[in-house]
C-alpha positions in Angstrom: -2.3 10.3 -50.5 -4.5 11.9 -47.9 -4.8 15.7 -48.2 -4.9 18.1 -45.2 -8.6 18.7 -45.8 -9.2 14.9 -45.7 -7.2 14.6 -42.4 -9.3 17.4 -40.8 -12.6 15.7 -41.9 -11.3 12.3 -40.5 -10.5 13.9 -37.2 -13.9 15.6 -37.1 -15.6 12.2 -37.8 -13.5 10.5 -35.1 -14.4 13.3 -32.6 -18.1 12.8 -33.2 -17.7 9.0 -33.0 -16.0 9.0 -29.7 -18.0 11.9 -28.2 -20.3 9.6 -26.2 -17.3 7.9 -24.6 -15.8 11.2 -23.7 -19.1 12.2 -22.0 -19.2 8.9 -20.1 -15.7 9.5 -18.9 -16.3 13.1 -17.7 -17.5 12.2 -14.2 -14.4 10.0 -13.7 -12.1 12.8 -15.0 -13.9 15.3 -12.7 -13.5 12.9 -9.7 -9.8 12.4 -10.4 -9.2 16.1 -10.7 -11.1 16.9 -7.5 -9.7 14.0 -5.4 -6.2 13.7 -6.7 -5.1 17.1 -8.2 -6.9 19.8 -6.3 -5.4 18.8 -3.0 -1.9 19.6 -4.4 -2.9 23.2 -3.9 -2.4 22.6 -0.2 1.4 22.2 -0.8 1.5 26.0 -0.7 1.0 25.6 3.1 4.4 24.2 3.4 6.0 27.5 2.4 3.7 29.8 4.4 3.0 30.8 8.0 -0.6 29.6 7.7 -3.3 31.9 9.1 -6.7 30.6 8.3 -8.3 34.0 8.8 -6.2 35.4 6.0 -6.5 32.3 3.8 -3.8 30.5 1.9 -2.9 33.3 -0.5 -3.0 35.9 2.3 -0.7 34.1 4.7 2.9 35.3 4.8 5.6 33.4 2.9 8.3 31.8 5.1 10.2 30.0 2.4 11.8 26.7 3.7 11.5 27.5 7.4 8.8 24.8 7.9 11.2 22.3 6.3 14.1 23.5 8.5 12.0 23.2 11.6 10.8 19.7 10.5 14.3 18.3 9.9 15.7 20.0 13.0 13.5 17.7 15.2 14.4 14.1 16.0 11.0 13.1 14.6 12.1 13.7 11.0 14.6 10.9 10.9 12.4 8.5 12.9 9.2 8.9 10.8 11.1 8.9 7.5 12.9 5.7 8.5 9.7 4.0 9.8 7.8 5.0 6.6 10.5 3.5 4.3 11.2 0.4 6.4 7.6 -0.5 7.0 6.7 -0.2 3.3 9.7 -2.2 2.2 8.7 -5.0 4.6 5.1 -4.8 3.4 6.3 -5.0 -0.2 8.5 -8.0 0.4 6.3 -10.1 2.7 3.0 -9.3 1.0 3.7 -10.9 -2.4 5.9 -13.6 -1.0 3.4 -15.0 1.5 0.6 -14.3 -1.0 2.3 -16.5 -3.7 3.0 -19.3 -1.1 -0.7 -19.4 0.0 -1.9 -19.2 -3.6 0.2 -22.2 -4.5 -1.1 -24.1 -1.5 -4.7 -23.2 -2.5 -4.0 -24.2 -6.1 -2.9 -27.7 -5.0 -6.2 -28.4 -3.2 -8.1 -30.9 -5.3 -11.6 -30.8 -3.7 -13.8 -27.9 -4.9 -15.7 -27.6 -1.6 -12.5 -27.5 0.5 -10.9 -25.0 -1.9 -13.9 -22.7 -1.6 -13.9 -22.9 2.2 -10.2 -22.1 2.4 -10.5 -19.2 0.0 -13.4 -17.7 1.9 -11.6 -18.1 5.2 -8.5 -16.3 4.2 -10.6 -13.4 2.7 -12.4 -12.8 6.0 -9.6 -10.5 7.5 -9.9 -8.2 4.5 -13.6 -7.6 5.4 -13.0 -6.9 9.1 -12.9 -3.2 10.2 -9.6 -2.0 11.7 -11.5 -0.9 14.7 -12.6 -4.5 15.3 -9.1 -5.7 14.7 -7.8 -3.1 17.3 -10.2 -4.5 19.9 -9.1 -8.0 19.1 -5.5 -7.0 19.5 -6.3 -5.2 22.8 -8.1 -8.3 24.1 -4.9 -10.3 23.4 -2.3 -7.8 24.6 -4.0 -5.8 27.4 -2.1 -5.6 30.6 -4.9 -6.6 32.9 -7.3 -8.6 30.8 -5.2 -9.6 27.8 -5.2 -13.4 27.1 -1.5 -13.5 26.3 -0.5 -11.7 29.6 -2.8 -14.0 31.5 -1.0 -17.0 30.0 2.4 -15.4 30.8 1.4 -15.0 34.5 4.2 -13.3 36.5 6.1 -12.7 33.3 3.4 -10.4 31.8 4.6 -7.8 29.3 3.2 -4.2 29.1 2.9 -4.3 25.3 1.4 -0.9 25.0 4.5 0.7 26.7 7.2 -1.4 25.1 8.2 -0.1 21.6 10.2 -3.1 20.5 7.2 -5.3 19.9 5.0 -3.0 17.8 6.9 -3.1 14.5 6.4 -6.9 14.4 2.8 -6.6 15.6 1.9 -4.0 12.9 3.7 -5.9 10.1 1.8 -9.1 11.1 -1.5 -7.3 11.2 -1.0 -5.6 7.8 0.2 -8.9 6.1 -2.6 -10.8 7.7 -5.3 -8.4 6.5 -3.9 -8.3 2.9 -3.1 -12.0 2.7 -6.5 -13.2 1.3 -6.7 -10.5 -1.3 -3.1 -11.0 -2.6 -3.5 -14.8 -2.5 -6.7 -14.7 -4.6 -5.1 -12.5 -7.2 -2.1 -14.8 -7.5 -4.4 -17.8 -7.5 -6.4 -16.4 -10.5 -3.2 -16.1 -12.4 -2.0 -19.6 -11.4 -5.2 -21.1 -12.7 -4.6 -19.5 -16.1 -1.2 -21.0 -16.6 -1.2 -23.6 -19.4 -0.9 -27.1 -17.9 1.1 -28.3 -20.8 4.0 -26.1 -19.6 4.1 -28.1 -16.3 3.8 -31.4 -18.2 6.8 -30.4 -20.4 8.9 -29.5 -17.3 8.1 -32.9 -15.7 9.1 -34.6 -19.0 12.4 -32.7 -18.8 12.9 -34.1 -15.3 12.3 -31.0 -13.2 11.2 -31.6 -9.6 8.7 -29.4 -7.7 11.2 -26.7 -6.6 12.7 -26.5 -10.1 9.3 -26.1 -11.6 8.5 -23.4 -9.1 11.6 -21.4 -9.9 11.7 -22.0 -13.6 8.0 -22.0 -14.6 5.6 -20.7 -11.9 7.4 -17.6 -10.7 8.4 -16.4 -14.2 4.8 -16.8 -15.3 3.6 -14.8 -12.3 6.0 -11.8 -12.8 3.4 -9.5 -14.5 0.8 -10.1 -11.7 3.6 -9.8 -9.1 4.3 -6.3 -10.4 0.6 -5.4 -10.3 0.2 -6.7 -6.7 3.4 -4.9 -5.6 2.1 -1.6 -7.1 -1.2 -2.0 -5.3 0.6 -2.8 -2.0 2.9 0.2 -2.5 -0.2 2.5 -2.8 -2.0 0.9 0.1 1.0 0.8 2.4 1.5 4.5 2.1 -2.2 4.9 3.0 -1.7 2.5 5.9 -2.9 5.1 8.4 -5.9 3.3 9.9 -4.2 0.3 11.3 -1.3 2.3 12.7 -3.3 5.2 14.2 -6.1 3.0 15.6 -3.6 0.6 17.1 -1.1 2.9 18.8 -1.5 6.5 17.6 2.2 7.4 17.1 3.1 4.4 19.1 5.1 3.8 22.2 8.4 5.7 21.9 7.5 6.8 18.3 8.1 3.2 17.2 5.1 3.4 14.8 5.3 7.1 13.8 5.2 7.4 10.0 4.9 10.5 7.8 1.1 9.9 7.5 0.5 9.7 11.3 2.8 12.7 11.8 0.8 14.8 9.3 -2.5 13.9 10.9 -1.3 14.7 14.4 0.0 18.2 13.4 -2.4 19.3 10.7 -4.8 20.9 13.2 -2.2 22.9 15.2 0.4 23.6 12.6 -0.8 23.3 9.0 2.5 24.5 7.6 4.6 21.9 9.3 2.1 19.2 8.3 2.2 20.3 4.7 6.0 20.2 4.8 5.8 16.6 6.0 3.3 16.0 3.2 5.8 17.3 0.6 8.4 14.9 2.0 5.9 12.0 1.8 5.2 13.0 -1.8 8.9 12.9 -2.6 9.4 9.5 -0.9 6.4 8.0 -2.7 7.7 9.4 -6.1 11.1 7.8 -5.6 9.9 4.4 -4.4 7.3 4.4 -7.3 10.0 5.1 -9.9 12.2 2.3 -8.4 9.2 -0.1 -8.4 8.4 0.7 -12.0 12.1 0.3 -13.0 12.2 -3.1 -11.3 8.9 -4.1 -12.9 10.1 -3.2 -16.4 13.4 -4.9 -16.0 11.9 -8.0 -14.6 9.0 -8.3 -17.1 8.5 -11.5 -19.0 8.6 -9.8 -22.3 12.2 -8.6 -21.9 
């Protein structure tokens, strides 16, 4: 039986043993604290009438007035709705199309052809959103856009019509993330034991039955991983929305992130209130995503 003195000596030896690893992890811990936790101090702005001359602590408390003003405007419903709907579409289409492309890439037999296709679908991931915005402008511009020139007299003013931009932004986001998602799914597909597919063929399963009964269940863990990454990136999807349309024609592309950016310089309290709402939305969707991931895991 180990005595209390022995337990203390063992803990001391373990501390000395793992001390180099703790020291190696110190820069990462410092980065996480500075980048992820220190900004939470700014949530105090949401409850204050911010005066930069007086500082955060010196500014007067206003309670929930910033939230009252935020939800009293029509923008509150629009940006919350857009944020949730855009992210739900990204979370559904991203993994779905990624799996479909990964299965197609996995079926290619030639190594050279496979490498060419894999490289090609990864190119959008490497293109800056500024370049993508110029490409979209070259296609949709009223005067010089290629699509409007093809339409002739039926030309459409895309930058003034709000009904087109939800589809355009979803297409661009899925297109840019497609290669990355597909490669992750492909790496998981390659690791599936071939004997499982052979057993399914022996049992008489066709391609669709094998897909639903073997491939997709084996991809569930990586699907949860990719969905979590997409969830994080979709809420940071500021660049492709702001660079493309700002807050969009008719607020069709206004999200919580773009709203925060557009108001942070003239009304920090209102922007912080919107940040608190965004934090709540992210927390709720993350909990739902984790619940779905646990319930749908292979091990359960």
